[in-house]
C-alpha positions in Angstrom: 10.3 82.8 192.0 9.3 85.9 193.9 8.3 88.9 192.0 9.7 92.4 192.7 7.4 94.8 190.9 8.9 98.2 191.9 12.3 99.8 192.3 12.1 100.0 196.1 11.5 96.2 196.5 14.4 95.6 194.1 16.6 97.9 196.2 15.4 96.3 199.4 16.3 92.8 198.2 19.8 93.6 196.9 20.7 95.9 199.8 19.6 93.3 202.4 21.7 90.7 200.7 24.7 93.0 200.6 24.3 94.0 204.3 24.4 90.3 205.3 27.5 89.8 203.2 29.1 92.9 204.8 28.3 91.7 208.3 29.8 88.2 207.6 32.9 89.7 206.0 33.5 92.0 209.0 33.1 89.1 211.5 35.5 87.0 209.5 38.1 89.5 208.2 37.8 92.3 210.7 36.8 96.0 210.7 37.6 97.8 207.5 37.1 94.9 205.2 35.3 96.1 202.1 32.8 94.2 199.9 33.6 94.3 196.2 31.4 95.9 193.5 28.1 94.0 193.2 25.8 94.2 190.1 22.3 92.8 190.3 20.5 92.4 186.9 16.8 92.3 186.3 14.3 91.4 183.6 11.3 93.4 184.6 10.2 92.0 188.0 12.6 89.1 188.2 16.2 89.0 189.4 18.3 87.0 187.0 22.0 87.5 187.8 24.3 88.8 190.4 27.9 89.5 189.2 30.6 90.5 191.7 34.0 92.1 190.8 37.0 90.1 192.0 39.4 91.4 194.6 42.1 91.4 191.9 40.1 93.9 189.9 39.1 95.9 193.0 42.7 96.8 193.8 43.1 98.3 190.3 42.8 102.0 189.6 39.4 103.8 189.7 39.7 104.3 186.0 40.3 100.6 185.4 37.4 99.5 187.6 35.1 102.0 185.8 36.2 100.6 182.4 35.5 97.0 183.4 32.2 97.9 185.0 31.1 99.7 181.9 32.1 96.8 179.7 30.3 94.3 181.9 27.0 96.3 182.0 27.1 96.7 178.2 27.7 93.0 177.6 24.9 91.9 179.9 22.4 94.5 178.5 23.1 93.6 174.9 23.3 89.8 175.5 20.2 89.3 177.7 18.1 92.4 177.2 18.1 93.2 180.9 15.7 95.9 181.9 17.3 97.0 185.1 20.5 97.0 187.2 21.2 97.6 190.8 24.8 98.5 191.6 26.1 98.4 195.2 29.6 99.6 196.3 31.4 100.9 199.4 31.7 104.6 199.7 31.5 107.7 201.9 28.8 110.2 202.6 28.5 113.5 204.5 25.5 115.7 205.3 27.6 118.9 205.0 29.9 119.9 202.2 33.6 119.0 202.7 36.7 120.8 201.7 38.5 117.6 200.9 37.6 114.4 199.0 35.3 112.4 201.3 37.8 109.5 201.7 40.4 112.0 203.0 37.9 114.0 205.1 36.8 110.7 206.7 40.3 110.4 208.3 40.1 113.8 210.1 39.8 113.4 213.9 36.5 115.2 214.2 35.1 114.1 210.8 31.4 114.0 210.2 31.9 111.8 207.1 30.6 108.3 207.4 31.3 105.1 205.5 28.4 103.8 203.6 27.0 101.4 201.0 26.1 103.3 197.9 23.2 102.0 195.9 22.4 103.0 192.3 19.2 101.5 190.7 18.3 102.1 187.1 15.5 100.4 185.2 13.3 100.7 182.1 9.7 101.2 183.1 6.8 100.8 180.8 5.2 104.1 179.6 8.5 106.0 180.4 10.7 107.0 177.5 14.0 107.1 179.4 15.4 104.8 182.0 14.5 105.8 185.6 17.4 106.1 188.0 17.9 106.7 191.8 20.8 106.8 194.1 20.9 106.1 197.9 23.5 105.8 200.7 23.2 103.5 203.7 25.7 104.9 206.3 27.2 102.6 208.9 29.7 102.6 211.8 31.5 99.9 213.7 30.6 98.9 217.3 31.9 96.4 219.8 32.8 92.9 218.7 33.0 93.8 215.0 29.3 94.7 215.0 28.1 97.0 212.3 25.6 99.7 213.2 23.4 100.6 210.2 21.8 104.0 209.8 18.8 104.8 207.6 18.7 104.8 203.9 19.2 108.4 202.4 18.6 109.6 198.9 21.5 111.5 197.2 19.0 113.7 195.3 15.3 113.8 194.5 16.2 114.9 191.0 17.5 112.1 188.7 19.1 114.7 186.4 21.3 116.0 189.3 22.5 112.4 189.9 23.5 111.8 186.3 25.2 115.2 186.0 27.2 114.9 189.2 28.3 111.2 189.3 30.1 109.2 186.7 28.6 105.7 187.5 24.9 106.8 187.2 25.8 108.6 183.9 27.5 105.4 182.6 24.6 103.2 183.7 22.0 105.4 182.1 24.0 105.4 178.8 24.2 101.6 178.9 20.5 101.1 179.7 19.6 103.4 176.7 21.2 100.9 174.3 18.9 98.7 172.3 19.7 94.9 172.4 19.6 93.0 169.1 18.0 89.5 169.5 18.9 89.1 173.2 19.1 85.5 174.6 17.1 84.0 177.4 20.3 82.7 179.0 23.8 83.9 179.1 25.8 82.3 176.3 28.6 80.1 177.5 31.2 82.0 175.5 30.2 85.3 177.1 30.0 83.7 180.5 33.6 82.5 180.1 34.8 85.9 178.9 33.2 87.6 182.0 34.7 85.2 184.5 38.1 85.2 182.7 38.2 89.0 183.1 37.8 89.0 186.9 34.1 88.6 187.8 32.1 86.0 189.6 28.6 85.1 188.3 25.6 83.9 190.3 22.4 83.0 188.6 19.0 83.2 190.3 
């Protein structure tokens, strides 16, 4: 199995896989089709799981999706002792401040807001007391024949504390990664696997 020994190589792997999935989804289902939440879990340098939220959960309220995401991350952290997670979701990004919520500003005729993939990566690193976290956006636009034009990867902030203060998902992920697992397993127990899938997630092991 290939080794990914730094945060950027982990982000590159997961983001490339998600871009491929987005390209395929757009070709098959048309412009505007959104990928569900994807969670990639790591044990140090090795990817161990990818868990995707089902479309049934994706149509629930933001609060419900947040609740399920938080529960999932806690279960995986405590069950397996994972040391890192990369979370990728659809979103919006703008270089300039907007008067409206970004999803509403995006609909304006001369909007500068772009659709994007949002990437949050958080991991425990040896010799660091607290989990390290970073957050990026990968803007995109649609071209002819359902082709996606990808822009460059952009950091939300150079300051991890800014990220945690401003955004709910990074704050939740940091909180989960600060938990201490008790006798974690090497493999996901069958009972826990069944609970996760029964509650609207798909699991892929590496």
